[in-house]
C-alpha positions as CSV (number, residue, x, y, z in Angstrom):
1,M,14.9,6.1,16.1
2,G,12.6,3.1,17.2
3,R,11.1,0.6,14.9
4,K,7.6,1.1,13.3
5,I,5.0,-1.3,12.8
6,A,1.9,-1.7,10.3
7,D,-0.5,-4.3,11.6
8,C,-3.4,-5.5,9.4
9,R,-5.4,-6.4,12.6
10,D,-5.7,-2.6,13.1
11,F,-7.8,-2.1,9.9
12,P,-11.0,-3.6,8.7
13,S,-10.4,-6.3,6.2
14,D,-12.5,-8.7,4.0
15,N,-10.0,-11.6,4.5
16,G,-9.3,-11.2,8.1
17,C,-5.6,-10.5,7.6
18,M,-3.3,-10.8,10.6
19,L,0.0,-9.8,9.0
20,A,2.3,-7.3,10.9
21,I,5.3,-5.7,9.4
22,S,8.1,-4.0,11.6
23,G,11.2,-2.2,10.8
24,E,12.5,1.2,9.8
25,A,9.6,3.5,8.6
26,D,10.6,3.5,5.0
27,E,11.0,-0.2,5.0
28,V,7.8,-0.7,6.5
29,V,5.9,1.6,3.9
30,T,7.5,-0.2,1.1
31,A,6.5,-3.6,2.5
32,A,3.3,-2.7,3.4
33,T,2.4,-1.1,0.2
34,Q,3.4,-4.4,-1.6
35,H,1.3,-6.3,0.8
36,A,-1.8,-3.7,0.3
37,V,-1.6,-4.3,-3.5
38,S,-1.1,-8.2,-3.5
39,A,-3.4,-9.2,-0.7
40,H,-6.0,-6.3,-0.4
41,G,-6.3,-5.1,-3.9
42,H,-5.1,-1.6,-3.4
43,Q,-3.3,0.4,-6.1
44,D,0.3,1.5,-5.5
45,T,-0.2,5.2,-5.3
46,E,1.2,7.9,-3.4
47,E,-2.0,8.3,-1.5
48,V,-1.9,4.9,-0.2
49,R,1.8,5.0,0.8
50,T,1.1,8.4,2.7
51,W,-1.9,6.7,4.4
52,L,0.2,3.9,5.6
53,R,3.0,6.2,6.7
54,Q,0.5,8.2,8.8
55,N,-1.0,5.0,10.3
56,L,2.4,3.5,11.4
57,K,2.8,3.0,15.1
58,D,5.9,2.7,17.3
59,E,6.7,-0.9,17.8
60,V,6.6,-1.9,21.6
61,P,9.6,-4.1,22.5
62,A,8.6,-7.5,23.8
């Protein structure tokens, strides 16, 4: 299974965040949730985690 990526540039943001997180899907969801809470003011809920998981993309190797 390939690596997944969550990239803040793919989503509207008030602070112009450019963070990208890549790795195994569960790792990315955990890290992206922590980032969404600390940097974007979201709550750590199952809804947020599900939304993040559904919006992961396959990482394209360099």
